[in-house]
VEXDREN-2710 file (C-alpha; in Angstrom, 1 decimal):
% VEXDREN-2710
k/r/px/py/pz
1/MET/-53.3/-34.9/-120.6
2/LYS/-53.0/-32.6/-117.7
3/THR/-53.9/-33.6/-114.1
4/ILE/-54.8/-30.6/-112.0
5/LYS/-56.3/-29.7/-108.6
6/LEU/-59.3/-27.6/-108.6
7/TYR/-60.3/-26.3/-105.3
8/LYS/-63.8/-25.8/-103.6
9/GLY/-65.4/-22.6/-104.7
10/GLY/-63.0/-21.9/-107.5
11/LYS/-63.9/-20.6/-110.9
12/TYR/-61.4/-21.7/-113.7
13/SER/-60.9/-20.8/-117.3
14/ILE/-59.5/-23.9/-119.6
15/CYS/-57.9/-23.5/-122.8
16/SER/-59.6/-25.0/-125.9
17/CYS/-57.5/-23.3/-128.5
18/GLY/-54.0/-24.6/-127.6
19/LEU/-52.2/-21.3/-127.9
20/SER/-52.3/-20.5/-124.0
21/LYS/-48.7/-20.3/-122.5
22/ALA/-50.4/-21.4/-119.2
23/LEU/-51.8/-24.8/-120.3
24/PRO/-54.4/-26.1/-119.2
25/PHE/-55.5/-22.7/-118.2
26/CYS/-56.6/-19.9/-120.4
27/ASP/-54.4/-16.8/-120.8
28/ASN/-56.5/-15.4/-123.5
29/ALA/-54.2/-15.8/-126.2
30/HIS/-57.2/-17.0/-128.4
31/ARG/-58.6/-13.4/-128.6
32/GLU/-56.0/-12.0/-130.9
33/PHE/-55.9/-15.2/-133.0
34/ASN/-59.7/-15.1/-133.4
35/VAL/-59.2/-11.5/-134.8
36/LYS/-56.5/-12.3/-137.1
37/ASN/-58.1/-15.6/-138.4
38/GLY/-61.8/-15.2/-138.3
39/THR/-62.1/-18.1/-135.4
40/ASP/-64.1/-18.1/-132.4
41/TYR/-62.2/-20.1/-129.7
42/LYS/-63.6/-19.4/-126.2
43/SER/-62.2/-20.8/-123.0
44/VAL/-64.3/-23.6/-121.1
45/LYS/-65.6/-22.1/-118.0
46/ILE/-65.6/-24.6/-115.0
47/THR/-66.8/-23.7/-111.2
48/VAL/-66.0/-26.2/-108.6
49/GLU/-68.5/-27.1/-105.8
50/ASP/-65.9/-29.5/-104.1
51/THR/-62.0/-29.8/-104.2
52/VAL/-61.3/-32.5/-106.9
53/GLU/-58.3/-33.6/-109.3
54/ALA/-59.5/-33.5/-112.8
55/GLU/-57.8/-34.9/-116.0
56/LEU/-57.9/-32.5/-119.0
57/ASN/-57.1/-33.0/-122.5
58/SER/-57.9/-31.1/-125.8
59/ALA/-56.9/-32.0/-129.3
60/ASN/-55.7/-28.4/-129.6
61/TRP/-53.0/-28.9/-127.0
62/LYS/-49.5/-29.5/-128.3
63/ARG/-47.5/-29.3/-125.4
END
C-alpha cells in the first residue's frame, strides 16, 4: 500500500499494471507491454478537488 498526498487541482495517473518504475504513478510502461502481450492496461485517472492523503493499492504492484 502506498500513501501519497494529492494536491488540490491536481490531475494524476495511477499505475494499474504494476510495471511502472514510478509507483504508484503511471510512467506508461503498460503501452509497450500491451502491444507485446495483447493486454489492455490503462492508468487510473484522478482529478483532485481538495488536497488529500490517499492510500492506494493494486494487486499488480509487487514492490
